[in-house]
N, C-alpha and C positions, 0 to 999 in steps of 0.2 A: 890585422883584424880588420874586418868588413865592419863597416859602421849601419847599424839595423836602425832603423827609425821608430819601431813598435814592438820589435820582439824582443824581451828583456834577456841579459846575458844570466840571469839569476833560477831560469825553468830548472825542474827538477822531473815535473811531471813527463812520464816517456811522450812522445809523437811528434809528428812531423808538423813542425807550424811554419807559416809561407805568407810573407807580406809582399804589398804589390807598393812601387816605387814609381810613381810618374814623371820624375824628373828628365827622364831621357826622352818622354812619350811624343812630345811636341815637336816640330820640327818646321823650318821653313820661317817666314816672316809670319808676324802677326794679321789678323785682316784687323778691319779700322771702320766697325759699325758706326754707321751714320746715324746717332741719335739727335732728332730735330727738336727745338723748342721755338715756336713761336709767340711772341711778346706784343701787347695790342690791346686796347680799348675795348669793354663790352658794353651793351646797351641794358636798359633795364629789363628789357624783355627776355633779355638770357637767363639761363636758368641756373648757371655755374655761378659759384661762389667767386669773388675775386681772392687774386692770389695766392688762389689753390691747382698747383697743375693738373691736367687733364689730358688723358690719352685720347689723341684723335683717330678715328677711323676712316671718317669721311667729310665731305662739303655739308651735307644734310645735318649731320650730327652737330658740326662746329656753328651751323645758324641756329639750334636749340638751344644751345648753352652760351652762347655769345651775342643772340640777336641777329636777326640775317640782314640788315645792312650794315652793322657792324665795323669798324675796322677791323676786328680779329676774325670775326667770320671772312671776311672780302679776303683779306692777306692766305688765310689757309686755303680757301677757294684758288688763289691763283698758285700757292705752293703742291696743292695736292693736282691740280691741272697739268703739272710738270715733274711731280715726283711721287707714283704711288706705292714706292717699294720700302722708303726710309722710315723709319719708326718715327712718331709724329709727336709730340705733346704741345701742348698750348698752355699759357698762364694770364690769365684777365687781369687788367685793371679797371674800376669803376671810374668814370669821369669826375672830375674833382666838384665836388657841393658848391663850392664859391666860381666856379670856372663861367666861362662866359661863351656860347656858341657864335659859330661864325655866322656873318648873313651876306647876301648878296643879293640884288635886283635885276629882273628881267621886265624893261618898259617896250609896250609893243605901241608902234602907231599904226594907222589905217585909215580909213577902211581898205580891205581886198577889194582888188579889182578883179582878179582870179581866181578859182577854187585850186588847191593845192596843199602841201604838208609842208611844216614846217619841219627839218631837220634837226632836231634839239640834242645834244649831247652834253649829258651831267656826269661827271665823273668817269666818262670815258662807256659810258652805256648811250644807248641810244634810245630816246625820248619820241615818237613820231606824233607831230600833232597836226589833225588836220583841220584844214580852213576853209568855209563856204565860203564864195562869191557874194562880196559886197559886206562880209562880216566886219563888224567895228572893233575896235580895237580893244575896249573892255571885254568883248566876246572872246576875242580869241585870247585874252589875258588870263578869264576865266576856265579855258580848254587848256590852256599849258598846264596852270596851276593842278588841273582835275586829273591829265595825262602824267605828271609828276609824282602826286600821291598815289595814284592807281601802281606804281611801279614800285615794288616792297621791298627791290632789292638796290636803291637810291640811298646815298646816304643824306639827304637833306628830305623837308617839308617844304610844301609850300602855299602862300595866300595870297589871293589877288583882290586887290581894289583898285577899284575904276581901271586903268591900262597898266597899273604895275602888278608885277609878279615879286614877291619877298620869300628869297630862300633862306630857309634855316637849318644849319648844320644838327641832324639828330644829335650829334654827342657837343660837350663842353671841351673847349681847349684850342689851342694852336693847330692841332692836325685840320682842322675842318678850313683853314686861310690855304689849305691845297687842293683844296674841289675846285676842277676845270669846269667851267661852263662856257658853251659855244654852240654855234647851228652853223650848216653846211661844212662838214669836214672834210668829206668824201668829194673826190671830181666829180660834177656835175648836180649836186645838191645847190637848190638856192632856193630862197624865201619865197614866198606864192607872190605874187604882182601887188603892188600897195605896199605890203608888210615890212614894217623894219623892227629891229627889234636893238636895242641899246642894252649892253650888258656891263651891270658894275661888279668885277669879281668879289667874289667870296673875302672877306676880312673881316677884322675886329674880333676872332676868336683868341681865348685867352684863357691862363690857370689851366696848366696840366697835371697829370693824377703823380701821387709821389712813388716814383721808380724807386726810389732809393729801398723800398721794402721788399723790389725784387731778392735783394739777396738774400733774406733771411728766408724767403718764398721757396724758393729752388735748392738753397743750403748745397749741399755737395752732388746733389742731381750731377750726372754723368751726361751731359749735352752737348755732343760736339759741333753743330750746326746751329747757332741764336739767328734769330732773323727778326729782327726791328722794327715793326712796323709805323716806327713815328719817330723823330730823327732832330729834337728841336735841342738846344744847346746845353739845357739842364739834364734831358734824358739821357742824351749821348755822353754827356760828363757822368753821370751816376752808371751807365753800363760799363763804359770803358773802364771805370776804376773795379766794376766787380770783376771784369776779363781779365783785368792784369792781375788781381788777387788768383783769381782761377790758376791762369797759367803760370802763377809762379812756383822756385822749386820746392815749395813747401806741399802745396796742394796740388800742382798736376793735374788739372782738369781740362785737359786738351779740348778748349773752346774756340771757334772763332766767328765774329758777327758780320753778317749781311746786311744790309739796310740802303735808303735812296734817298736822295735828294732832288728836292724840285727848285727850278728857278732858271732864271735868262743868265747867259755868260758871265754877266757883268755879276751876278749876285752869287752865283759858285764861285766864280774866283776869289770875292773876298769871303766866303765861308772857309772855303779849302783851307788856308792857314790857321784858321782856327783851332782845328781840330790836328792829333798827332797820337794817333794808336797804331801799332802793329798788328790788330787783334781786329780791327775792323775794316771792312771795303764801304765805300760808300759810293754808289752810281749816282752820277747827274743826270735827272732825267730829261732837262730841260722844261719847257712848256708843253709838256705830251698831255693827253686829254686823261689818259690813265694816272690813280691818284699814286701816291708815293708806296700807302700801304701794299698796292698789288704789286709794283714794282719789285718791292724788298720781297713779297712773297715767291715771285718769280726769279727773281736773281740768286736769292736765297735757296730754293730748290735746286736751281740747275748750278749754282756752284760747290753746292754741298754736296749731292748725288757724285759729279765728275771728280772731284777732289776725293772723296773717299776709295773711287776708284785708284787714283793717281794722284796723290797729292802735287806733284812736279811738273804736270803735263799742262801746259797753257789751257786756258780755259776760252780764248779767244774762238770767235767764229760759231759757237753754242748759241741756239736759237733761244729770244725771250719771247715763247707765242705768246703771253696773255697779256702784253702792254700793246697801246698804240705810239708810234712815235708821233713829235711834233710836226706842224704841218710843215711842210717842204722848205716855204720861205723861211722858217725859223728854226731848222736842222741845225747842229753844230757842224761847223765845216773843220778841213784837218787843222788848219791853225788854231780853232776855239778848243780843239780836242786836246792838240800839245799845249795849251793853256788849263785845261782842265787837270790834265797828268801831273803836271809839275807843281800841282796844290792839293794833291792828293785824294784827285775825285778820279775815280772809275769811269771807263766811257764805251760807249757802244757805237757799232756800227747800223748804218740804215739801208736795205737792199733797194733795186729798183721796183721791187713789186710791195715795198713796205714793211719788209721784215725787218726786226731788231734782232741783232746779234752781238755777243759780246765782241767788246774791241781788248781791252786790259782791265785785267782786274788788282789795280794798285790798292794799296792800304789808303790812310790818312798819315802814315808814318812819313815825317818828313826831316825832322831833327832829334839829335842825340840828346841823351842826359844833360849834356853842357848848352844845349839851345843851338848847336853847330850843325848845319846842314848835313845829312846822311841819307844814303839810298842804301842803308842797308837792309832795310825791310820794305824797300819799293813794293815788292808784288805780293799779292797774297801767297803764291804759290812757294815763298822762302817761308814764311811763318808754319803752312799747313805741311811743308816738306820736314821742318824741325820738329813741329808736333807731333809728326809722327816717328821720325826716329828717335825719341824719347819713346814712344810706345814699345816701340821694337825693341831698345835697350833695356826696358824696364822689365818687360815680357819676358827675354831672354834670363835674363840674370835671376830673377825672381822665382823663375820654374825651375831653372837650372841647377840653382845652388842656394835653394830654398832655406837650409839648417845645415849649414858649413862652416867647419872651423876655418880658424885663418894661420896661416904659418910662414916666416921668413922663404926667400927660395932659397934653396939648398937643404932644406930641413929632409932627414931620412923619416917617411913614415911608410906603414905598412899599404899593400895593395888593398883596394876596396875603402879605405878612410874616407869620409866625407871630410876632406881637406883641401883649400885653396891657396895655392899663393899668387904673390901679384903676377909673377910671370904666367901662371894659368889662366887667370882673367886677361892678361894681355892677350894673350893666343883667342882666346873666345871673342874678344872685342873685333878683331883682324879678321874672324870668322865670319861674324855677324856683320861686318862692314862690306866684305865681299860680298855678302849676300844681296844687301843694300844696294851696291854697285850693279848688280846682274838685275837686278829690280831697277835701275834705270834713275836712283836717288842720287847716288854718289858718286865722285868720280876720281882720278888721281889716287888711286889706294897705296900708291907705293908711297907717295907724300903722307899719306895718312899714317902708314907704319913708319916712317921717319921722325913723323913728330908727337906720334903717341905717348904719353907718359902714362903710366899705372906705377904706383909705390903706394907702401905701406906708411900711415899716419905717425911721424915722430911721436906725438902726444898719447894721441888714441890707437892703442896697439889692437883695438878692434874693429879698423875702419881702413878701409881702402880707395885712395883718390884717385881719379882718372883724370886727364886730360885729353879729350875728345877733340882732333881738328878735321873734322872733315869736309871735303870740297865739293859742295851741292852742284847738282846737276842743273845747268841753266834753261833756257827757254828759246826756243825759236822764235826772236820778235822782227828782228828787222834783216833783209835782204838787199844789200846795194850791190848794185852792179854799174860797171863804166862802161859804155859801148863807145870804141874808139875807133871809131868807122874811117873809111878809106874811100876815095871817091876819083 
């Protein structure tokens, strides 16, 4: 007897009744949409309310919603420059009312003994300042402040008193401490003769928004890629907690977070061991001129987009075109990057032309639940591949066996009955993982079949339990050769 889904067996009115069953319509592995959520602070000028997800179609819209120079708008700009295709959402947080804005100073010495241009750079943006011959220090300071205030995409305002320019972050909070201020970044740039600049870095920003409020604001929103525009320890802890819950076996919301951390080698090596999440990849920017929120936007755009195409394929060598590397004399060497990777900090390489490329996308996971060192989730590709496999398993079984009855192996039932047995499900698992093998996501399918367990639950006869033992495909990271020469 055939199991109909909609046509009742008690019909008496004559006719030809036809229903549709889509359970066999789908074929192959499921697509993996890359729905993105960018998280960061907004300015008061932004029209969007705080903690309300907004669909983002372009950078100009983000600037209107969150403020042109805001952390969130700039992160979205870096994201959109690298990924125009993925569905992008953003959620804004308002600065903490009792927070403190970071400040820094530029002290000018002079007068100028020749005309020229100060190649000032703030937050990775060029701020050229013209200087006339014989210009006094106070005159130059006034010109610097005016040039800064005229550039509406900068995250700081400026005020000159005498020869001192005071910079104040437009945002309150610790994020402003990461704003880079420098001059003469590019080769050949130099200060006008007679002019000196003493820069006190941005510091003393304090008080971040309540990131714990994010969990309720996004609820069960299906965001695959999180881009976190800020990274202080309390902020990361809050986001890690939410990701752990989202990725658990009851919610199963496949989400992975990309963010960035600024600092020299010593500070990053000290920071790395304080984190431990297989759902977060933190790229160490060094002392790059580009702020961390733009690094996060660019890193998350590339990581999210390409891992959606193939979650197991390594992201190494992909370019990050929206960021600037540190000055050549303070870039991380090979030994430095080994040290960073050992403490859960992702790394990048710099080409001879100054281009930045991803080197290795490790997660911050370093220890298991017992506090013992573990490499189980060393690379983001591992978490992302497992996440996709879970999507594939759920998609296959929920679509193919949506309203089936369950019986023991060996039960005799008529053809066309919507009944499954453990052996039926086992065969479906094997077929699915063969497709995953062909897609280059798993290997050693014979081992999978040998170790696969599918059994009916002894206590709950409506339940089937399965132990899936896939061997995940790996990434080609290192090619070692020995040249055994003859003379």
